[in-house]
C-alpha positions in Angstrom: 39.7 61.2 115.2 39.2 63.0 111.8 35.7 64.2 112.1 36.7 68.0 113.1 39.1 68.0 110.0 39.3 68.6 106.3 39.2 64.7 106.0 36.0 64.3 107.8 34.4 61.1 106.6 37.6 59.8 105.4 38.8 56.1 106.5 42.1 55.6 107.7 43.1 53.5 104.5 42.0 56.5 102.5 45.0 58.6 103.8 48.7 58.5 103.5 50.8 57.4 106.3 54.1 58.5 107.3 55.0 56.9 110.7 58.1 57.4 111.9 59.8 53.9 111.9 61.3 53.5 115.6 61.1 49.8 115.0 59.0 46.9 113.3 56.9 46.6 116.4 55.6 50.3 116.3 54.6 49.9 112.6 52.9 46.5 113.4 51.1 47.7 116.4 49.9 51.0 114.4 49.0 48.9 111.6 47.2 46.5 113.4 45.3 48.8 115.7 44.1 51.2 112.9 43.2 48.0 110.4 45.6 49.6 107.7 46.3 47.8 104.5 49.8 46.7 104.3 51.0 49.2 101.7 50.0 51.9 103.8 53.2 51.8 106.0 55.5 50.6 103.0 57.3 53.9 103.1 58.0 53.5 106.8 59.2 50.0 106.3 61.2 51.0 103.5 63.1 53.7 105.4 63.7 51.2 108.5 65.0 48.6 106.3 67.4 51.1 104.4 68.4 53.4 107.3 67.3 51.8 110.7 66.2 53.9 113.3 68.1 57.2 112.7 66.4 58.9 115.5 64.0 61.8 114.5 65.5 62.3 111.0 64.3 59.2 109.8 60.8 60.6 109.3 62.7 62.7 106.5 63.3 59.4 104.6 59.9 58.2 105.1 58.5 61.3 103.5 60.8 61.0 100.7 59.8 57.6 100.0 56.1 58.7 100.0 56.8 61.5 97.4 58.7 58.8 95.1 55.3 56.5 95.7 53.0 59.5 94.8 55.2 60.1 91.7 55.0 56.8 90.5 51.0 56.5 91.0 50.7 59.6 89.1 52.7 58.2 86.1 50.6 55.3 86.1 47.2 57.2 86.4 46.2 55.6 89.6 44.7 57.8 92.4 46.6 58.9 95.3 45.6 60.0 98.8 45.2 63.9 99.1 45.5 63.8 102.6 47.5 61.8 105.4 49.0 61.7 108.9 52.4 62.2 109.9 53.1 60.4 113.2 56.1 59.9 115.5 56.6 58.3 118.9 59.2 58.9 121.3 60.2 57.8 124.9 57.7 56.9 127.3 54.2 58.2 126.2 55.4 60.8 123.6 53.3 61.0 120.5 53.2 63.7 118.0 51.0 64.0 114.8 50.6 66.3 111.9 47.6 66.1 109.5 49.4 66.8 106.1 48.2 67.4 102.4 49.9 65.7 99.5 50.9 68.6 97.1 52.2 66.1 94.6 48.9 64.4 93.5 
């Protein structure tokens, strides 16, 4: 999936993940299928817990959570992911994805 991008050679757990939290089942399926570490979807799970599935604008809450997580990591001197994926799912077989760069780190 990433071979023809600037992330060539990166593993899924090397990236940050902003997944639209349509529900816990979607997050669990993405996490399991891609073998993501549990903390990779914490921003999405937190947005789901705090706001529920508020349609398409929920992804903004996920991105806000990711920015806060990135700032905290930087303050602690921890390494953060430079690249990541923003994913959204819709009715039926609708899927959108964006490769994004973390400008906070």
